[in-house]
C-alpha positions in Angstrom: 56.0 146.7 -121.2 52.5 146.2 -119.9 51.9 143.1 -117.8 49.8 140.1 -119.1 46.9 139.0 -117.0 45.5 136.3 -119.3 46.3 133.3 -117.1 44.8 134.5 -113.8 41.7 136.0 -115.7 41.1 132.7 -117.6 41.4 130.8 -114.3 38.7 133.0 -112.8 36.6 132.6 -116.0 36.9 128.8 -115.8 35.8 128.8 -112.1 33.0 131.3 -112.5 31.8 131.1 -116.1 33.1 127.8 -117.4 30.8 127.9 -120.6 32.2 131.3 -121.6 35.8 130.0 -120.9 35.1 127.1 -123.2 33.6 129.3 -125.8 36.6 131.6 -125.8 39.0 128.6 -126.0 37.2 127.4 -129.2 36.8 130.8 -130.7 39.3 131.6 -133.5 40.7 135.0 -134.2 37.7 136.8 -135.7 39.8 140.0 -136.0 43.3 140.1 -137.7 46.0 140.4 -135.1 47.3 143.6 -136.7 43.9 145.2 -136.4 44.0 145.2 -132.6 46.7 147.0 -130.6 47.2 147.4 -126.8 49.0 150.6 -126.0 49.8 152.5 -122.6 47.7 155.5 -122.3 49.1 158.7 -120.8 47.8 157.7 -117.4 49.8 154.5 -117.6 46.8 152.2 -118.0 46.2 150.2 -121.1 44.1 151.4 -124.0 42.9 149.6 -127.1 43.0 150.6 -130.8 40.8 148.7 -133.3 41.7 149.2 -136.9 43.6 152.4 -135.9 40.5 153.8 -134.0 40.9 154.1 -130.3 38.2 152.3 -128.4 39.2 154.1 -125.1 40.8 157.4 -124.4 44.6 157.8 -125.2 45.0 159.9 -122.1 42.9 158.4 -119.3 40.6 155.5 -120.2 39.4 155.0 -116.6 38.4 158.6 -116.2 36.7 158.6 -119.5 34.6 155.6 -118.5 33.8 157.2 -115.2 32.4 160.2 -116.9 30.3 158.0 -119.2 28.8 156.0 -116.3 28.1 159.2 -114.3 26.2 160.8 -117.2 24.2 157.8 -118.2 23.6 155.8 -115.0 22.9 158.7 -112.6 19.1 158.2 -112.7 18.9 154.5 -113.3 16.3 152.7 -111.3 14.2 149.5 -111.5 16.6 147.0 -110.1 16.8 145.1 -113.5 19.9 144.4 -115.6 22.2 146.9 -117.1 23.6 146.2 -120.6 27.0 147.1 -121.9 27.2 147.3 -125.7 30.9 146.8 -126.6 33.1 145.6 -123.8 36.5 146.8 -125.1 38.9 146.5 -122.2 36.1 146.5 -119.7 36.6 150.0 -118.1 33.0 151.0 -118.4 31.6 147.7 -117.2 33.8 147.5 -114.1 33.0 151.1 -113.1 29.3 150.6 -113.7 29.4 147.5 -111.6 31.0 149.5 -108.8 28.4 152.2 -109.0 25.3 149.9 -109.2 26.5 147.5 -106.6 28.2 149.8 -104.1 25.7 148.9 -101.4 26.2 145.7 -99.3 22.9 144.4 -100.7 23.8 145.5 -104.3 23.2 142.7 -106.7 22.3 144.4 -109.9 23.1 142.0 -112.9 25.1 143.3 -115.8 24.9 141.8 -119.3 28.1 142.3 -121.4 27.5 142.3 -125.2 30.6 142.0 -127.4 30.6 140.9 -131.0 34.3 139.9 -131.2 35.7 137.2 -129.1 39.2 138.6 -130.0 38.4 141.8 -128.2 37.4 140.0 -125.0 40.6 138.0 -125.2 42.6 141.2 -125.5 40.9 142.5 -122.4 41.8 139.4 -120.5 45.4 139.9 -121.5 45.6 143.7 -120.8 43.7 144.1 -117.4 43.3 142.3 -114.1 39.6 141.6 -114.2 39.5 139.1 -111.4 37.6 141.4 -108.9 35.1 142.4 -111.6 34.4 138.8 -112.6 34.0 137.5 -109.1 32.0 140.2 -107.4 29.2 140.7 -109.8 26.3 138.9 -111.5 27.4 138.9 -115.0 26.1 137.4 -118.3 28.1 137.5 -121.4 26.5 137.6 -124.9 29.4 136.9 -127.3 29.4 136.9 -131.1 26.8 135.2 -133.2 24.0 137.4 -134.4 23.5 138.9 -131.0 20.4 136.7 -130.4 21.6 135.8 -126.9 20.5 139.2 -125.6 16.9 138.2 -125.4 17.7 135.1 -123.4 20.0 137.1 -121.2 17.3 139.7 -120.4 14.8 136.9 -119.7 17.0 135.7 -116.8 16.3 138.8 -114.7 13.3 140.8 -113.5 13.0 144.6 -113.1 10.2 147.0 -112.6 7.5 146.6 -115.1 7.7 149.0 -118.0 11.2 150.1 -116.9 13.8 149.5 -119.7 17.2 148.1 -118.9 20.0 150.6 -118.5 22.1 150.5 -121.8 25.5 152.0 -122.1 27.4 152.0 -125.4 31.1 152.2 -126.3 30.5 154.4 -129.3 33.6 153.4 -131.1 32.8 149.8 -131.1 29.1 150.1 -131.8 29.9 152.5 -134.6 32.4 150.2 -136.4 30.0 147.3 -136.2 26.8 149.4 -136.5 24.5 146.8 -138.2 25.4 144.1 -135.6 24.8 146.3 -132.5 21.7 147.9 -134.2 20.3 144.3 -134.2 21.0 143.9 -130.6 19.4 147.2 -129.7 16.3 146.2 -131.7 16.0 143.0 -129.6 16.3 145.1 -126.5 13.6 147.4 -127.7 11.4 144.4 -128.5 12.0 142.9 -125.0 11.0 146.2 -123.4 8.0 146.5 -125.5 6.9 143.1 -124.3 7.3 144.3 -120.6 5.2 147.4 -121.4 2.5 145.3 -123.1 2.5 142.9 -120.1 1.9 145.8 -117.7 -0.8 147.2 -120.0 -2.5 143.8 -120.1 -2.4 143.5 -116.3 -4.0 146.9 -116.0 -6.8 145.9 -118.3 -7.4 142.4 -117.2 -6.0 142.2 -113.6 -9.4 142.1 -111.9 -10.6 139.4 -114.2 -7.5 137.3 -113.3 -8.1 137.8 -109.6 -11.8 136.8 -109.9 -11.0 133.7 -112.0 -8.3 132.7 -109.5 -10.7 133.2 -106.5 -13.3 130.9 -108.2 -10.7 128.3 -109.1 -8.6 128.2 -106.0 -9.7 124.8 -104.8 -8.4 123.4 -108.1 -4.9 123.9 -106.7 -5.9 121.5 -104.0 -7.7 119.0 -106.2 -5.8 118.9 -109.6 -2.3 117.6 -109.9 0.5 119.6 -111.5 2.5 119.2 -114.7 5.5 118.5 -112.5 4.2 114.9 -112.4 4.6 114.7 -116.1 8.1 116.1 -116.3 10.6 114.2 -118.4 8.2 111.3 -119.2 9.8 111.3 -122.7 13.4 111.5 -121.6 15.6 108.7 -122.8 13.4 108.0 -125.8 13.0 109.4 -129.3 9.3 109.9 -129.3 8.6 113.3 -131.0 5.9 115.9 -130.1 3.6 117.4 -132.7 2.5 120.9 -131.6 -0.5 122.4 -133.4 -0.8 126.2 -133.1 -3.8 127.9 -134.8 -2.2 129.8 -137.7 -3.4 129.5 -141.3 -0.8 127.0 -142.3 -2.3 124.4 -139.9 -4.7 123.6 -142.7 -2.0 121.8 -144.6 -1.6 119.2 -141.8 -5.3 118.3 -141.9 -5.1 115.5 -144.6 -2.3 113.7 -142.7 -3.3 114.5 -139.1 -4.2 110.9 -138.4 -0.8 109.7 -139.6 1.0 112.3 -137.6 -0.8 111.3 -134.4 0.4 107.7 -135.0 4.0 108.9 -134.7 3.9 111.7 -132.1 2.6 112.8 -128.8 0.1 115.4 -129.9 -0.3 118.8 -128.2 -3.0 121.2 -129.3 -3.5 124.8 -128.1 -7.0 125.5 -127.1 -7.6 127.4 -130.3 -6.8 124.4 -132.5 -8.7 121.7 -130.5 -11.6 122.0 -132.9 -9.2 121.3 -135.8 -8.3 117.9 -134.3 -11.8 116.8 -133.2 -13.4 117.8 -136.6 -11.0 115.3 -138.1 -11.8 112.6 -135.5 -8.3 112.8 -134.0 -8.1 113.2 -130.1 -5.0 115.1 -129.2 -3.1 113.7 -126.2 -3.0 117.2 -124.5 -4.6 120.6 -125.0 -3.0 123.7 -123.4 -5.3 126.6 -122.2 -3.8 129.4 -120.1 -5.6 132.6 -121.2 -8.1 133.9 -118.5 -10.5 135.6 -120.8 -14.1 134.6 -121.6 -13.6 134.7 -125.3 -10.7 132.3 -125.1 -13.0 129.8 -123.2 -15.3 129.9 -126.2 -12.6 128.0 -128.3 -13.5 125.0 -126.0 -17.2 125.7 -125.5 -19.4 122.8 -126.8 -16.2 120.9 -127.8 -16.1 117.8 -125.5 -12.7 116.0 -125.5 -13.1 113.0 -123.2 -9.9 111.4 -124.4 -7.7 114.5 -124.1 -5.9 115.8 -121.0 -6.2 119.5 -120.3 -3.1 121.5 -119.4 -4.3 124.8 -117.7 -3.2 127.6 -115.6 -5.4 128.2 -112.4 -6.6 131.7 -113.6 -8.4 130.3 -116.7 -12.1 131.3 -117.1 -13.8 129.0 -114.6 -16.0 126.9 -116.9 -12.8 125.7 -118.5 -12.1 123.5 -115.4 -15.6 122.1 -115.5 -15.3 121.1 -119.1 -15.4 117.4 -120.2 -11.8 116.3 -120.5 -10.2 113.0 -119.9 -8.1 114.5 -117.1 -6.5 117.8 -116.0 -3.2 119.0 -115.0 -2.2 122.6 -113.7 0.9 124.5 -114.5 2.4 126.9 -112.0 0.3 130.0 -111.7 1.5 133.2 -113.4 0.0 135.4 -110.7 0.8 136.1 -107.1 -2.5 134.8 -105.7 -2.1 131.4 -107.3 1.5 131.1 -106.5 0.9 131.8 -102.9 -1.6 128.9 -102.5 0.6 126.6 -104.6 3.7 127.1 -102.7 1.9 126.2 -99.5 -0.3 123.3 -100.8 1.2 121.7 -104.0 3.7 123.3 -106.4 2.6 122.6 -109.9 5.7 123.1 -112.1 6.3 126.2 -114.2 5.6 126.8 -117.9 6.9 129.7 -119.9 4.6 132.6 -120.5 5.4 134.5 -123.6 2.0 136.1 -124.1 0.6 133.5 -126.4 -0.8 130.0 -125.6 1.5 128.6 -128.3 4.6 129.7 -126.2 3.3 127.8 -123.2 2.4 124.8 -125.4 6.0 124.6 -126.7 7.4 124.9 -123.2 5.1 122.0 -122.1 6.5 119.9 -125.0 10.0 120.7 -123.7 8.8 119.9 -120.2 7.8 116.4 -121.2 11.3 115.8 -122.3 10.9 115.9 -126.1 14.0 116.0 -128.1 12.1 116.9 -131.4 9.1 119.2 -131.7 7.3 119.2 -135.1 5.2 122.4 -135.3 2.3 123.4 -137.6 0.4 126.6 -137.6 3.0 128.6 -135.8 2.9 131.4 -138.4 3.1 134.5 -136.2 2.1 136.3 -139.4 -0.7 136.5 -141.9 0.2 134.4 -144.9 -2.1 135.2 -147.8 -3.8 137.6 -145.5 -5.3 134.9 -143.4 -5.5 135.0 -139.5 -6.4 131.4 -138.5 -7.0 127.9 -139.9 -10.3 127.3 -141.6 -13.1 126.7 -139.1 -11.4 128.4 -136.1 -14.0 129.7 -133.6 -13.3 133.4 -134.4 -13.7 132.8 -138.1 -17.0 131.0 -137.5 -18.1 133.7 -135.2 -17.4 136.4 -137.8 -19.4 134.4 -140.5 -22.3 133.9 -138.1 -22.5 137.6 -137.2 -21.9 138.7 -140.8 -24.4 141.4 -142.0 -24.9 143.3 -145.2 -23.1 146.4 -143.8 -20.7 144.4 -141.6 -19.5 141.4 -143.5 -17.0 138.8 -142.1 -14.3 140.4 -144.2 -14.6 143.5 -142.0 -13.6 141.5 -138.9 -10.7 140.1 -140.9 -9.5 143.5 -142.0 -9.6 144.9 -138.5 -7.6 141.8 -137.2 -4.9 142.6 -139.8 -5.0 146.4 -139.3 -5.2 146.8 -135.5 -2.0 145.2 -134.5 0.4 147.7 -136.1 1.2 145.5 -139.2 4.5 145.5 -141.0 6.2 143.2 -143.4 9.1 141.0 -142.1 11.3 138.2 -143.3 9.4 134.9 -144.2 10.8 131.5 -143.3 10.7 130.4 -146.8 12.1 133.6 -148.3 10.8 136.9 -149.2 8.5 138.7 -146.7 5.2 138.2 -145.0 2.8 140.5 -143.2 3.0 140.3 -139.4 2.4 142.8 -136.6 3.9 144.1 -133.4 2.2 141.6 -131.1 3.2 138.6 -133.1 6.7 139.7 -133.4 6.9 139.8 -129.6 5.8 136.2 -129.5 8.6 135.5 -132.1 11.2 137.1 -129.8 10.1 134.8 -127.1 10.4 131.7 -129.3 13.8 132.8 -130.5 15.0 133.2 -126.9 13.8 129.8 -125.8 15.1 128.0 -129.0 18.5 129.5 -128.1 18.4 128.6 -124.4 17.1 125.0 -125.0 19.3 124.1 -127.9 19.0 120.4 -127.1 15.4 120.5 -128.5 15.2 120.3 -132.3 12.3 122.2 -133.7 10.9 121.6 -137.2 8.3 123.7 -139.1 6.0 121.8 -141.5 5.3 124.9 -143.5 7.7 127.7 -144.4 5.1 130.5 -145.0 5.3 132.0 -141.6 7.6 134.5 -139.9 11.2 133.5 -139.9 12.3 132.5 -136.3 15.9 131.7 -135.6 16.3 128.2 -134.1 13.5 126.5 -136.1 14.2 124.5 -139.2 12.0 124.2 -142.3 10.7 120.8 -143.0 7.7 119.1 -144.5 5.0 116.5 -143.6 6.8 113.9 -145.7 9.9 114.0 -143.4 7.6 113.6 -140.3 5.7 110.8 -141.9 8.9 109.0 -142.6 9.3 108.5 -138.9 8.1 105.1 -137.5 4.6 104.7 -136.1 4.6 104.7 -132.2 1.0 105.1 -131.2 0.8 101.9 -129.1 4.0 102.8 -127.3 2.7 106.3 -126.7 -0.6 105.1 -125.3 1.1 102.6 -123.0 3.4 105.3 -121.7 0.7 107.8 -121.2 -1.8 105.3 -119.6 0.9 104.2 -117.1 1.8 107.8 -116.3 -1.8 108.9 -115.8 -2.6 105.9 -113.6 0.5 106.5 -111.5 -0.4 110.2 -111.0 -3.9 109.4 -110.1 -2.9 106.9 -107.4 -0.2 109.1 -106.0 -2.1 112.4 -106.0 -5.5 111.1 -104.8 -4.0 108.7 -102.2 -2.7 109.3 -98.7 -1.6 112.8 -99.4 -5.0 114.2 -100.2 -6.0 114.7 -96.6 -2.8 116.5 -95.9 -3.2 118.7 -98.9 -6.8 119.6 -97.7 -5.5 120.7 -94.4 -2.6 122.8 -96.0 -5.2 124.4 -98.3 -7.4 125.5 -95.4 -4.4 126.8 -93.5 -3.0 128.7 -96.6 -6.5 130.2 -97.3 -6.7 131.5 -93.6 -3.2 133.0 -93.8 -4.2 134.7 -97.1 -7.4 136.2 -95.7 -5.9 137.2 -92.4 -3.0 138.9 -94.2 -5.2 140.8 -96.7 -7.4 141.9 -93.8 -4.4 143.2 -91.9 -3.0 145.1 -94.9 -6.5 146.5 -95.6 -7.0 147.8 -92.1 -3.3 149.1 -91.8 -3.5 150.8 -95.2 -6.9 152.5 -94.4 -5.6 153.8 -91.1 -2.4 155.0 -92.5 -4.1 156.7 -95.5 -6.4 158.5 -93.1 -3.6 159.7 -91.0 -1.6 160.9 -94.0 -4.6 162.7 -95.4 -5.2 164.5 -92.0 -1.5 165.5 -91.8 -1.4 166.7 -95.4 -4.5 168.8 -95.0 -3.1 170.4 -91.8 0.2 171.1 -93.5 -1.5 172.9 -96.4 -3.4 174.9 -93.9 -0.2 175.8 -92.0 -1.4 174.1 -88.9 0.9 171.0 -88.8 3.1 171.1 -85.7 6.6 169.7 -85.8 5.6 166.9 -83.3 2.6 166.0 -85.5 4.9 165.9 -88.6 7.3 163.6 -86.8 4.5 161.4 -85.6 3.1 161.2 -89.1 6.5 160.2 -90.6 7.0 157.6 -87.8 3.7 156.0 -88.6 4.4 155.9 -92.3 7.8 154.3 -91.6 6.0 151.6 -89.4 3.4 151.0 -92.0 6.1 150.6 -94.8 7.9 148.1 -92.6 4.9 146.1 -91.8 3.8 145.9 -95.4 7.3 144.9 -96.5 7.2 142.0 -94.0 3.7 140.8 -95.0 3.5 137.4 -96.6 0.7 138.6 -98.9 2.1 141.9 -100.1 2.6 140.8 -103.7 -1.0 139.7 -103.8 -2.4 143.0 -102.5 0.0 144.9 -104.8 -0.9 143.0 -107.9 -3.9 145.4 -108.5 -2.0 148.5 -107.5 -2.5 151.4 -110.0 0.2 153.2 -112.0 1.6 156.1 -109.9 3.5 157.8 -112.7 1.1 160.8 -112.9 0.6 161.3 -109.3 3.7 163.6 -108.7 2.5 166.1 -111.4 -1.1 166.1 -110.0 0.2 166.7 -106.4 2.5 169.4 -107.5 -0.4 171.3 -109.0 -2.1 171.3 -105.5 0.9 172.3 -103.4 4.6 173.1 -103.8 5.5 172.3 -100.3 7.7 169.1 -100.3 6.4 167.9 -96.9 2.8 168.3 -98.0 3.6 166.6 -101.3 5.1 163.6 -99.6 2.2 163.2 -97.2 -0.3 163.6 -100.1 1.5 160.9 -102.1 1.6 158.6 -99.1 -2.2 159.1 -98.6 -2.9 158.1 -102.2 -0.5 155.2 -102.0 -2.1 153.6 -99.0 -5.7 154.5 -100.1 -4.9 152.5 -103.4 -3.4 149.7 -101.4 -6.4 149.4 -99.2 -8.7 149.3 -102.3 -6.7 146.5 -103.8 -6.7 144.4 -100.6 -10.5 145.0 -100.3 -11.1 143.8 -103.9 -9.1 140.6 -103.3 -11.1 139.9 -100.1 -14.5 140.4 -101.8 -13.4 138.2 -104.7 -12.3 135.5 -102.3 -15.5 135.7 -100.4 -17.6 134.8 -103.5 -18.7 131.2 -103.7 -16.3 128.9 -105.5 -17.3 127.5 -108.9 -14.9 124.6 -108.8 
């Protein structure tokens, strides 16, 4: 007779993971009792049979799990989460946790994905999991459609472009193939987004640094969205969010009526849509640092609208004519460094699209209902934007006989790797890889913030779990609240103005100067140290290739490298210098072609590393030395 550990395991769950314990308490038996059987393996430990198929070895389930972990996790790196698909009785998860977190500092998160609550309950009965539950950072994704995996991955950071380690229980994933395939597809989408973010950083990183350097005083002089947090809490005032997709056109005829009932939030791309209909949105969100994104606001004054911006936006955005401005927390190390020392702004989600940040801003305000138009994330009727969008007008203005506007539209549809996917209103709609990544972000946030109800005014866009189809009629059935909204916003803005520009302004100015000096001094120190270390490593590598490197010289070079590594690791500005650091993936092969000697290869790699770090620090220093435009 095998012992029963359910009571102590549940006690540990209630203490450490109370929401999971509550979910298990409420979950019914999603598998017939006769389809799950616990048996004693030949080793004496419990094993599990699911519909007469053994989930673990009949002989030694622990040894089987050890071999699986050794074969799949031997080269795992990146520090990000590991994912277990199919928990079973937890042998693989527990052994993986021991392997990844064996060091005293080990804190590698593990995400457990299990379709059936009944199987997790069996594990709690069969094995003592107290140590596993209490010693590790765990997230459980249980049942549903597996949509929780995206939210779970978003809780942790790993190395850019490095996918999470995934280990499968083949018996479980095979028996519920479609369900686990959906989870794997979400993991693949998540990793694609990480790769895209790294590629975007490589392409635009220097532009972001230049913009931030020009806008840095804005951190001192513009209040943060933290001062707007929760202003709608306790009330039932909804938010209307206007993205810039083709279905936004349908909201045009009733936009005035919508504005009477909602706090209105436009993305920068849709500001023209509002103003062309003589409606001033309460807020417009702009977080993209590129010049062409600024052109959506160019020559579109909005003196009655408050701008919500990130400090790396193209500098003229912060000189634009708005009724007021608020900054969200910077997405980049340089901005975060100054904010933390001068005035933390309050974070917004960054899902790659301004619409993702705009939705998170609506949540930040405390909205319980968000009515959304233009969030198509697809090309209904092969359209890319609402009529009159800046890109559309540009394509018409530049249209020529042999390069008509239709050519631009065709390229926009073709170049994003298009495919057909499920439409909110049924059937399919054309979307692309980039837009599907944004959809994954929305799905994750809708799941994490279930208290916010999201309604879509048109059902022609890409289907996104967590958003309900509705219509303008339902929104217009809500009571008019514009006078109440105006009073609330006016009082809030007046209060913020008095608080931010009052007594604290002088202190903020002094903190800004101190932070800037610390930043410049730190970058100068890294630059000098990296240049000296690179030169020393280059000299040692050259002497090693020539066969002239003495043992004492080698030891001295290694000691110098260790000292430089330690100094960089302790620098307060290391993330800023490292932001522009190039990819190193191809260095090993290039160096191996020069020399096969491992010592020479190490020295050559170190020389390249520190030379690149010195160049990154130098670029930051030059950008910061340029006159500020703010």
